C-alpha positions in Angstrom: 24.6 -68.2 -53.1 26.3 -65.9 -54.5 27.8 -62.3 -53.2 25.9 -61.1 -50.4 28.2 -58.0 -49.9 30.1 -55.2 -52.7 33.8 -54.8 -51.6 36.4 -52.8 -53.0 40.4 -53.4 -53.0 41.7 -51.0 -50.1 45.2 -50.8 -52.6 46.0 -47.4 -52.4 45.8 -46.7 -56.0 43.1 -48.1 -56.3 41.1 -46.1 -53.2 43.0 -42.7 -54.5 41.8 -42.8 -58.3 38.6 -43.2 -56.6 38.8 -39.5 -54.5 36.6 -40.9 -52.1 37.1 -40.6 -48.8 37.0 -43.8 -46.6 35.0 -44.2 -43.7 36.8 -46.0 -40.8 35.2 -49.7 -39.8 35.1 -50.0 -36.5 33.9 -53.5 -35.6 34.9 -56.8 -35.3 33.4 -58.1 -38.4 34.7 -59.8 -40.8 33.8 -61.1 -44.5 34.0 -64.1 -45.4 35.2 -65.0 -49.3 34.3 -67.9 -51.1 37.1 -69.6 -50.9 36.8 -69.7 -46.8 39.9 -67.6 -46.0 38.1 -64.6 -43.8 38.4 -60.5 -45.0 39.1 -57.8 -42.6 37.3 -55.3 -43.4 39.2 -52.0 -43.1 36.4 -49.5 -43.8 33.3 -48.0 -45.8 32.7 -45.8 -49.3 30.1 -45.0 -50.4 30.4 -44.7 -54.4 27.8 -44.0 -57.5 26.7 -46.1 -60.2 25.3 -45.7 -63.1 22.6 -48.0 -64.9 21.8 -46.0 -67.8 20.4 -42.6 -66.9 19.8 -43.6 -63.6 22.6 -42.7 -60.5 22.3 -45.2 -57.1 25.3 -44.2 -54.4 26.4 -47.6 -52.4 27.8 -48.7 -49.6 30.8 -50.8 -50.7 33.4 -52.1 -47.6 37.2 -51.8 -48.2 38.8 -54.2 -47.8 42.6 -55.6 -47.7 42.9 -58.8 -49.8 39.9 -59.0 -52.7 40.3 -60.6 -55.8 39.0 -58.1 -58.1 39.5 -54.5 -57.7 35.6 -54.1 -56.6 32.8 -56.3 -56.1 29.5 -55.8 -56.5 27.1 -57.6 -54.9 
């Protein structure tokens, strides 16, 4: 089926390295990983993504347990 949401790992060094503020997540919403495990959403962060000469702003969920540091969905 594929990835429906974009996620970024919440490890302090990953989020600090980006120098963007994380907005706390105020909902009980969770995500389900491909393997079926539940992923707690810590917050969201809006990051610029550059594709050739086009810069887009995309919202990522900040997750506490993700295998990859960034998942674009």
